[in-house]
C-alpha positions in Angstrom: -102.1 150.0 2.6 -104.9 149.3 5.0 -102.8 146.7 6.9 -99.9 149.2 7.1 -102.3 151.8 8.6 -103.6 149.2 11.1 -100.0 148.4 12.1 -99.2 152.0 12.7 -102.4 152.5 14.7 -101.6 149.4 16.7 -98.1 150.7 17.5 -99.4 154.1 18.4 -101.9 152.4 20.8 -99.1 150.4 22.4 -97.1 153.6 22.9 -100.1 155.3 24.6 -100.9 152.3 26.8 -97.3 151.7 27.9 -97.3 154.5 30.4 -100.5 153.1 31.9 -98.8 149.7 32.1 -95.8 151.2 33.9 -97.8 153.4 36.3 -100.8 151.1 37.1 -100.4 147.5 36.0 -96.9 147.0 37.4 -97.8 148.4 40.9 -101.2 146.7 41.0 -100.1 143.1 40.7 -97.9 143.2 43.8 -99.4 142.6 47.2 -100.4 145.4 49.5 -98.9 144.4 52.9 -100.6 145.4 56.1 -98.3 147.6 58.2 -97.8 146.4 61.7 -96.2 149.1 63.8 -98.4 150.1 66.7 -98.8 153.7 67.8 -98.4 152.5 71.4 -95.1 150.8 70.6 -92.2 152.9 72.1 -89.2 152.9 69.8 -86.3 155.4 69.9 -86.9 157.7 66.9 -84.1 159.7 65.3 -84.6 162.1 62.4 -81.3 162.7 60.6 -80.2 165.1 57.9 -76.9 166.1 56.4 -75.8 169.5 55.2 -72.9 171.7 54.1 -71.8 175.2 55.2 -73.1 176.7 51.9 -76.6 175.4 52.6 -77.2 176.8 56.1 -80.1 178.9 55.1 -81.9 175.9 53.7 -81.0 173.9 56.8 -82.5 176.3 59.2 -85.9 176.3 57.4 -85.8 172.5 57.1 -85.0 172.0 60.8 -87.9 174.3 61.7 -90.3 171.9 59.9 -88.7 168.9 61.6 -89.2 170.1 65.1 -92.9 170.8 64.4 -93.7 167.2 63.4 -96.8 165.8 65.0 -94.8 162.8 66.2 -91.8 164.4 68.0 -88.5 162.5 67.5 -86.2 161.7 70.4 -83.4 163.4 68.5 -82.8 165.5 65.4 -79.3 164.9 64.0 -77.5 167.3 61.7 -74.5 165.6 60.1 -71.7 167.7 58.4 -68.4 166.3 57.0 -65.3 168.2 58.1 -63.5 167.4 54.8 -65.5 167.7 51.6 -65.0 168.2 47.9 -66.1 171.8 48.5 -63.4 172.5 51.0 -62.5 171.8 54.6 -64.2 173.1 57.8 -62.2 175.0 60.4 -62.9 175.4 64.1 -64.0 179.0 63.4 -66.4 177.6 60.8 -67.9 175.3 63.4 -68.3 178.1 66.0 -70.0 180.3 63.3 -72.3 177.4 62.3 -73.4 176.8 65.9 -74.1 180.5 66.4 -76.1 180.5 63.1 -78.2 177.5 64.1 -78.9 178.5 67.7 -82.0 180.6 66.9 -83.5 177.4 65.4 -82.1 174.7 67.6 -81.8 176.5 70.9 -78.6 176.7 72.9 -76.1 173.9 72.0 -73.4 172.6 74.3 -70.2 170.6 73.3 -70.6 166.9 73.7 -68.3 165.5 76.4 -65.4 163.6 74.9 -66.0 164.9 71.4 -63.7 167.2 69.5 -66.4 168.9 67.5 -70.0 167.7 68.3 -72.6 169.8 69.9 -76.1 168.9 71.3 -79.0 169.8 73.5 -82.1 167.8 74.6 -83.4 167.5 71.0 -80.7 168.5 68.5 -77.3 166.8 67.9 -74.8 168.5 65.6 -72.4 165.8 64.4 -69.2 166.4 62.5 -67.7 163.5 60.5 -64.1 163.0 59.5 -65.2 161.6 56.1 -67.6 162.8 53.4 -70.0 160.1 52.4 -71.9 162.3 50.0 -75.7 162.4 50.4 -75.4 159.2 52.5 -73.8 161.2 55.3 -77.3 161.8 56.7 -77.6 158.0 57.5 -74.0 157.0 58.1 -73.5 160.0 60.4 -76.4 158.8 62.5 -75.1 155.2 62.5 -71.9 156.5 64.0 -73.8 157.9 67.0 -76.9 155.7 67.4 -76.0 152.1 68.5 -79.3 150.6 69.8 -80.2 148.1 67.0 -83.9 148.8 67.3 -83.6 152.6 66.9 -85.5 153.9 64.0 -83.7 156.4 61.9 -85.7 158.6 59.4 -83.5 160.4 57.0 -84.8 163.7 55.5 -83.3 166.3 53.2 -82.0 169.8 54.2 -83.6 171.6 51.2 -87.2 170.7 51.9 -89.9 171.9 54.2 -91.8 168.9 55.6 -95.5 168.7 56.4 -96.2 167.8 60.0 -97.4 164.3 59.3 -94.3 163.0 57.5 -92.5 161.5 60.4 -95.7 159.9 61.8 -96.6 158.5 58.4 -93.3 156.7 58.2 -93.0 155.6 61.8 -96.5 154.3 62.2 -96.4 152.3 59.0 -92.9 150.8 59.3 -93.0 147.1 58.7 -91.6 144.7 61.4 -88.9 143.8 58.9 -87.9 146.2 56.1 -87.5 149.9 55.3 -90.1 152.4 54.2 -90.4 155.5 52.1 -93.1 157.5 50.3 -91.8 156.8 46.8 -90.0 154.0 45.0 -88.1 153.9 41.7 -87.7 150.8 39.6 -86.2 149.8 36.2 -88.5 147.1 35.0 -87.6 144.3 32.6 -87.6 145.2 28.9 -87.1 148.8 29.7 -84.2 150.8 28.2 -81.7 152.0 30.8 -83.3 155.5 30.9 -86.8 154.0 31.5 -86.9 154.1 35.3 -90.4 154.3 36.8 -91.4 156.3 39.9 -94.0 154.4 41.9 -96.1 156.0 44.6 -98.0 158.7 42.7 -100.4 156.2 41.0 -101.1 154.4 44.2 -101.8 157.7 45.9 -104.5 158.3 43.3 -105.8 154.8 43.6 -105.8 155.0 47.4 -107.8 158.3 47.3 -110.3 156.5 45.0 -110.7 153.8 47.7 -108.5 151.1 46.0 -107.0 150.1 49.4 -107.0 151.3 53.0 -104.4 153.5 54.6 -102.9 150.7 56.7 -101.2 149.1 53.6 -97.7 149.4 52.4 -96.4 148.2 49.0 -93.2 146.3 48.1 -90.6 148.2 46.2 -88.5 146.2 43.8 -86.0 149.0 43.2 -84.7 151.8 45.4 -86.4 154.1 47.9 -86.5 157.8 47.1 -85.0 159.8 49.9 -86.6 163.3 49.6 -89.9 161.9 50.9 -88.1 160.4 53.9 -86.8 156.9 54.4 -87.2 154.9 57.7 -84.5 152.4 58.6 -83.5 150.4 61.7 -80.0 150.5 63.0 -79.7 146.7 63.0 -80.0 146.5 59.2 -76.5 147.9 58.8 -73.2 146.4 59.8 -69.8 148.0 60.2 -69.2 147.2 56.5 -71.6 150.0 55.5 -68.8 152.6 56.2 -66.5 151.0 53.6 -69.2 149.7 51.2 -69.1 152.8 49.0 -65.4 152.1 48.1 -66.3 149.0 46.1 -69.1 150.6 44.1 -68.9 152.6 40.8 -67.7 156.1 41.6 -71.1 157.7 40.5 -72.8 155.9 43.4 -71.3 158.5 45.7 -73.8 161.0 44.4 -76.9 158.7 44.6 -77.4 157.4 48.1 -81.0 156.4 47.3 -79.6 153.8 44.9 -76.6 152.4 46.8 -78.2 152.3 50.2 -81.2 150.4 48.8 -78.7 148.3 46.9 -76.9 147.4 50.2 -80.2 146.4 51.7 -81.2 144.4 48.5 -77.9 142.4 48.7 -78.7 141.6 52.4 -82.2 140.5 51.6 -83.9 143.3 53.4 -87.2 144.3 51.7 -88.0 147.9 50.8 -91.6 149.2 50.9 -93.3 152.5 50.1 -96.4 154.1 51.5 -98.1 156.6 49.1 -99.9 158.5 51.8 -96.6 160.1 53.0 -97.2 163.9 52.4 -95.0 165.5 49.8 -92.4 168.0 51.0 -91.9 171.4 49.5 -88.6 172.0 47.9 -87.1 175.4 48.6 -85.8 175.7 45.0 -85.5 173.3 42.0 -81.8 173.0 41.9 -80.2 174.2 45.1 -76.6 175.0 45.4 -74.3 172.0 46.1 -77.1 169.5 45.3 -77.1 166.4 43.1 -79.6 168.1 40.8 -77.0 170.7 40.1 -74.6 168.1 38.5 -75.0 167.9 34.8 -76.1 164.6 33.3 -75.9 163.0 36.7 -78.5 160.3 35.8 -76.7 158.9 32.9 -73.2 159.4 34.3 -73.7 158.4 37.9 -77.1 157.0 38.8 -77.7 154.5 36.0 -74.3 152.8 36.3 -75.0 152.4 40.0 -78.4 150.8 39.2 -76.7 148.4 36.8 -74.1 147.5 39.4 -77.0 146.1 41.5 -78.4 144.2 38.5 -81.4 146.5 38.3 -82.4 145.1 41.6 -83.4 141.8 40.1 -85.3 143.1 37.1 -82.9 141.7 34.5 
């Protein structure tokens, strides 16, 4: 009887300690890498977002926070697919959208040689002939930005971003690799639903003086996009535009996973920096968002993670 009680207590203790293992021990053993990007280094910086016609109210608020960043980007791109699962966009829709965005962006002029695109000195409104899902915010920018060293920071259209977000990512970008504020992983021995979000524990530890603010941490999974992700154009080949076709269909909805999976397969390291300020979501499950799709984690995200062999955690 006593041994049975001890066994039960032991199992209970393991159950209580397991979250500590996931949140602290797993992150702590990995190296903290010194970020190397200099504030004096001049790199073309593009902030890129995607949206849909039904989310224009969110988009205007989000763009306002982007143009108020302490580190001003060279360009803010808005990428919108012409043909989507929600319906197609007409010429009249484009004109109405340009009119609706003008109070936020300033006057926009049609791009010479383009059928649909508009721009001014800061903003570029890009219309794509194909819907890449949430990955449209990166792939749209890659269609326009061709300098291999250009840094593209993708953000979401349903968030308001603190003024230091772009600077936090740009100034801590490693010389090789991509950077976000959060990382998700699926460690060994974990059930398929046991993914772990890393970043929050390190933020607590960093505040407590565990390590300095010039350190970034390797991510052995996928970078989380709502905090922003910084990429370089040269990490992507022309194959990125057809890559989605070879993946499980659910990957379409989870760009965080499949874009990190693409980089993982190419041997490009992902990092996260827990000092990136958290954005404010306008609402929990906005219209036309991934969060509004029922059971999207089990139906779409997890099969995509498995396709990439759990990013080496098997």
